[in-house]
Structures are given as C-alpha cells and as structure tokens.
N, C-alpha and C positions, 0 to 999 in steps of 0.2 A: 527633312533637312538633316544634315550631318550632325551628330552629337559627338563632341570632343571626348575622347576616352582617356588617353594618357600621354604624357611626355611634353617636353619643351625644347626649343632649339635655338639656335646659334647666332652668331655674328662674327664678323671677321675684320672689323676695323682694328688696327693695332692701336686704337684710340684708348687713351686713359682718361677717365672722367675728371679727376681733380686737376691733373696737369698731364699733358700728353706725353706718353712714354717714348714716342718715336724720336723726340729730341730735335725734330726738324721744324724750326719756327715757321718756315714758309708753308708748311702743310697743316699748321694748327687750325687755321680758318677753314681749310678744305675739309678737315676732319669734322668740323662743326657744321658741315653741309652748306658751304657758301654756294649760292646758285651759279656762280661762274666756275664751278668745280671742273668742268671739262676744259681741256687744253684746246688751242686752236686746231691742232691736228685731229683731235677727237671730234670736235664739232664739224670739221670738214667731212669727216667720215659719216657722221650721224645725219646731217641735214639732207644730203642728196637722196638717202634711202628712206627718210622719214615721210610719212603721210601727213603733211601739214595742211590743215584746213581752217582758214580764217576768212570769214565773210563779212562784208559791209551790209548792215541792215539799219532800217529806220523804224523807230517806234514812237507813237504819240505818248506823251507823258501819262495820259489816262490808261493806256493799254498796259504800260509797265506797272502802274499803280494797281491795276486789277490782278496782274500776275503776282505782285507782292502780297496782296490780300489773300490770294490762294496759296501762299507760301511756296511759290515756284520761282521766286527771286530771293537769293541769299545776300543780305546786306552786311553781315557782320563776320566775314571770314577773318582768320587770324592775321593775314597779311595786310589788313586794313587797320592800321594802328594810328591814323591821324587823329588829332584832337577834334572834339565836336566843334563845329563852326559857331561863331558868335552870332547874335541876333542881327547885327548889321550886315554880316556876310550873307545870311539867309535872305534878308530883305532885298539886298542888291541883286541876288540871283533871280528872285521872282520878278523884280523890276526889269531886269535884262530880258527875260522871256516875254514879258508883257509888251516890251518895246520891239520884239522881233529880232533881237540881236543873236547872232550865231554863238553856239557854245562849243568848247573843245570836245573832241571825240570821247565817247565812253568805251571802255573795254570790258567785255563780259566773257565768261567761260561757260559753255554749255555742257552740262554733265550728260552721261549716257541716258539718264532718265528724263532729260529734257529741262531740268532746272537751270536757271541762269545764276552764276556766281559772279558778283561784281569784283572785277580786278582793279579798275580805276573809275572813280565817279561816285563812290559811296556817299560822300557828304552832299553832293548835289542831288542825288536821288532821295536821300533821307529828307532833305529840305523840301523837295517837291511833295513827297508823300505826307509829310507832317503838315504842310500848308493846306493840302487838299482835305486833310482831316480837321481843319480849323484849330490846329494846335498852337499857332502863334499869330500875332498881328504884325503887319508891315510897319516899319518905323525908320525914321531918318532917311527917307527917300529924297534924293536931290532933284530928280527930274519929274517923276510922277508923284510929286509931294502931296497931291490931293488924296492919294490912297493911303497915306499914313494912318495907322490905327485900324486898317481894314483886315479882317480875316477873309478867307476864301468865300465864305457864304455872304460876305458883305459886298463882294464885287457884283457888278451888273452881269447879266447873262452873257453878253458879248465877250467881256474880259474873262469870265470863267471858261468859256469855250476856247478862247485864244490860248489860255494856259493849258487846258486839258489836251488840245489838239496839236500843241507845239511838238514838232518832230525832232527827236534826239538821234543823232548819228552815232551808231555803235559799230565796233569791230568785235565780232563774236568768234571766239576760238571754239571750234566744233570737234567732236569725235571723228576719227580716231587719232587726232594729234597726240603724239606720245607725251608723257608727263615731262620728260627731260627737255622737250622743246617748249612746252608750256612754261616751265620754270625759267627758261631763258627769256621768253617773251615777258613774263611777269617782272623779271629783274629789270629789263629795259624800260618797261612802262613805269616802274616804281623807283627809278634811279634817284629821285629827289630825297628820299628818306633813308633810314637805316637799311643796309642790304639784308634781304630776307634769306633765310636758309630753306632748304628743300622740305624739311619736316614741317616748318610753319606753313608753307604753302600747301603741302600734302594734307595737313590737318584741316585746312580750309576746303580743299577740293572734295574731300571725302567725309564731310560731316555726317554724323549719324551714330550708329551703334559702335563703329570703330573708334571714332574720336572720343566718345564717352567712356569706352572701355579703357583706353590709354590714360585718360584723365583720372579715372577711379583708381587704377592700379598705381599710378605715379604718386597719388596722395595717400595711399594705404600706409598704415603704421609698419607693417612687416617690410614693405619695400624700403621705407626710410631707415628702419632698424638695420637690415642686412647690408645696406649700402652706406651705413653710418652718415646719412644725410650729406653725402659727398657729391651727389649728382645735381648739377645746376639745372633748374627748371626754366630759367629765364628764356633761353633760346630753344626750348623743347628737347634738350639733350636726353632728359629722362624718358620722354615719350618716344623718341627715336630708338633708344636702347630697348625699350619694351616692345615696340613694334617689330624690330628686327628679330628679337627673340621669338615672338609669336609666329612671324612669317616663316622663319626657317624651320621651326617646329612643325608647322602645318605642312610645309613642303616635304620635309623628311618623312613624315607619316603618310604621304600621298593623300592628304586631305584638302589640299588647296586647289580649288576648282574655279574655272572661269564661268561667266554667266550661262554658258551652254552646257555646263556640267563636265567639261574636259579638264583633265589634270594640267595644272600650270607647272611648267618646267622652269628651273632656275638657270639662267644663261648669263650670269654675272652682270646683268643690268639692274642695279639696285633700285633706281628710280621707278622703273616700270614694275619691278617685282613687288616693291613695297606699296605702290599704288594699287596693284592688283589685289594685294592682301587686304588693304583697307576696304576695297570694293567687296571682296568676299565676306569680310566680317560684317559689313552692313547688310548682307543678304541673309545672315544666320538668324535662327530663331532666338528668342530671349533665353530659352533653356540652354541652347548651345553656347551662347555668350557667357552665361553664368557658369557653365561647366569649365569653359576655358579660363575664366577669371579664377575660379577655385583651384584649377590645376596650376596656374601661375603661382598662387599663394602657397600651394603645397611645395613647389620647387624652392621658393624663397625660404620657407620654414626649414626644409631639409638642409639647405646650404648653411643656414645659421646654426642648425643643430650640430653640423659637422665642423664648421670652420669659425663660427662666431664672427667677430668683426674683421677677420682675415679673409672672408669669402671673396672670391673673384679676383684675388690678388696673386701675382707671382711671388715666389719666395723671396724674402729680403736677403741681401748679401751681408747682413749685419748692421747696415746703416738704417736710413729712414725707411719706414714702411712703404711698400709700393702702392701706387694708386690702383683703383679698380680697372681691370682690363676688360674691354668690351667683348672680345672673343670668349674669354673665360666666363663672363656673365652669361652669355648665350649657351655655351656648351655645358657648363655645370648645371644650369637650370634644366637643360635638355636631359642631362644624366639623371638628375634627382626627381624627375617626374615619373621615373620607373619604380620608385620605392615609396612605401608608406613611411610616414614620420616615425611610427613606432619601430619599424625595422632599422631606420637610421639611428634612433636613440639607443636601441639595444645592441647595435653592432658598430657603434661610433668609432672605436679604436681601430678595428680592421679596415673599415671604409676609409677613414682618414689616412691610414698608412698607404693604402693603394693609391689614393688621390695624390698624396705628397710625392710618392715615387713617380707618378705620371708627370707632375709639374717639373721634374728634373730631366724629363726625356728630351734629348737633343732635337729630335724631329718636331715635336710639339713646339718647342721654343723657336725653332727656325720658322715654322709657320706663323707663330705669333708675331714675329718681327718682320715678316716679308710682305704682308698684304697691303698695308697702307690704306685700308678702307675700301678697297675695290671689290671685296667679296670673293676673290678668286680661290682662296684656300678653303672655303666653306665645306665642300664635299670631303676633302681630306681630313679636316678637323672632326667632322661627324663620324667618319669611319673609325677614327681613333676612339671616340667616346662611345660608339656602339660596342666596340671590343671591351672597353672598361666596364660598361654596363654588364656584359656577360661575366666578366671576371668578378665583379662584386656579387652578382647573383650566385655564382658558384661558391664564393667565400662565405656568404651569410647562410647558405643552406647546409654547410658542413656541420 
C-alpha cells in the first residue's frame, strides 16, 4: 500500500470561512455546498451522460435485520438527523406491520463493497431491529390492544413470522451512479428537513478511515490554533476544507489511485473527485493514514510558525483582518509540507518575506477571486506554489 511521504495540497473555492469574501450573498449557500449547487443548465448536461442506476427491490424485515447484524447496513449516516422516535410511534409502526398495512418506500444507497446505507427510513428500520431484539414493549395500541405490553418474544409464532417476513419496498441506488446524482436524489428524498450539503452526505457515503481522519484532524489543537477557531464545524465546513486539501495534495503528488490502481485525474468535477478521494483513503493502511495525518499537522505547524494567527489570510488593506481563504489554506499547506519545522523556524524571516511578496502578486489574486468554488484554477495555483517551493529551497540553502 502507498505510504504518504510529503506535501499537502490545494483548494480553490474563493470561499472565506468566517464570512465569504466573494461578497455575493446568492453564492454563500452554494459555497457551503448546498446540494442544489448545479444550475438547471448544468444538470441538463449532467443527467443525459450519467450512468444512473436505481432498482426497486423487496426485502423481508428479517433479511435486513440479518444484514444489520453483519454490519452491512449503515443506519447512522450524517444526513439522517431526525430525532429518535417516541415509544408511541414505534408501537404504531409494529402494529401497522402486524395488520399488513403497506409502508412508504425505503431509499437505500449501495456502496461499491455491497453495504447498504439508509437514505430514507432509518427510524423505521431502527424500530424493527430494536423490537426484534426485545428492546421495547408495545404500548398504547388502539387496534391490537391485546398486544400491549408485549415484546417480540412474547408474540405467538404466527405473529413473529408475520413481522419477520413482512416485505419492505426499497429503491436502491447502485454503483456506478455518480455522487453528484446521488446528492440530488438524496436532496429530493429528504426535502422535509434541513437541506443537506454535499460534505455531510459524502461523509456518510464513505464512512471509514476517511471520515475518521477528517474528524480527528478537525478536532486537533493545532488545527484550531492555526485557524483561530474560525471554521464552523456545524455543517462540516472544517471537514470539507481538510478533505479538499488532502485530495489535491494526493492528486498533485500522483498518489491518488482508483480501486484498480490507476491514477485519478482531476477534471474539475469536485463531487466525484472528493468522493474518489474518500474511497481511496478508506483503502489505505493504518500506517499510511497515520503518515498523512502527521504530514497535515506538520503543514499546520509550519504555517503557524511563519504567519501565526494571520495564516491563510490575504493581506489586510489597513482595515479589518481578512478571514481565512480556502485556496490559501490548501496551497500554503501544500507548500509547507516540503519543509521541516526546524527549517521554517530558523529561516522564518526570509520565508515570510517571499510569501508576503507572493500574496501581492496580481495573477495569484486574480485566481483567488475568479474561481467561485468550481475548482477550475487549481492547476494554475499549484504551478505557482511549486515555483515558490523551489524559490524558498534556494533561499534557505544559501
């Protein structure tokens, strides 16, 4: 398995974490990854070419319970944020099934490894599985009142079989449906609640080493210190920022591979690219994940060593301090993975002078203000920072 050796990379949203620097109120939600990010024209172009695969399947409750016991059904993805059902709701659901009443369709997403992630129906499935485990008694039933106080094991064998064999109608989203299409489907299915952003759904679709890594880094003291606690974690902005940084670093270093071992190219499709990155991270060894985590910390430490609390911010024009810029977060972390912290400490003045001169560069500032989160300027940004890496290396070796 690949061992991460050095460096970190980029992002290109002209997104500012504390308040968005682009100044366009209409784009603020889009920058936070609203699932309706794509315009009508963009969706028209995407859907005809996309390989969309959604199949109607039926499962008896017992079969899904068996899958759940084998950990091949995921019930707690981050886009499932509804409150836990009350006991009355749970009892009514069991009663409805025992009466043979039809239930609304369940929506599931099938991952590439065959696991099923619950998009819609988590509370109902949780109720079924809990009751089959004898975790609650039926109560306040209005029709089958004679069953009040009964756990599953208290039911006669016929009723137990009726419950276990009850067929649930599901719509299963299968590979290779693109992530951007899944996000649109999830958005439509979950319209009743708070609109979910793509990182929240992505974090659920690719649970494993990737989601754990993002969580650990986002909660680290160095991440909070160098970003001055200015990045809101409520809608996973912090995890999105970290994921993009890791993703573009791996891509720039030709280390990002698909399941067949082929290099993944970046084609300005952020949803697919970031999904591929999380899938890749999930496939890495524990040693590689630890190396990548430590590399990220080194980059953060070096940025703090050079810039302190001004890290990742464009120069102030004499007024209020600028908020953190996402592209600068990615690109400066990429830059400072090339240097030991001792090198940065011993050469702080010259490194800071080079970086401050770069931040005044007209071309860099044009790129910082032109992308609007689409990721189009990423290659150009990293070409600039590769050149700065060489310039700093030359300067500190003199």
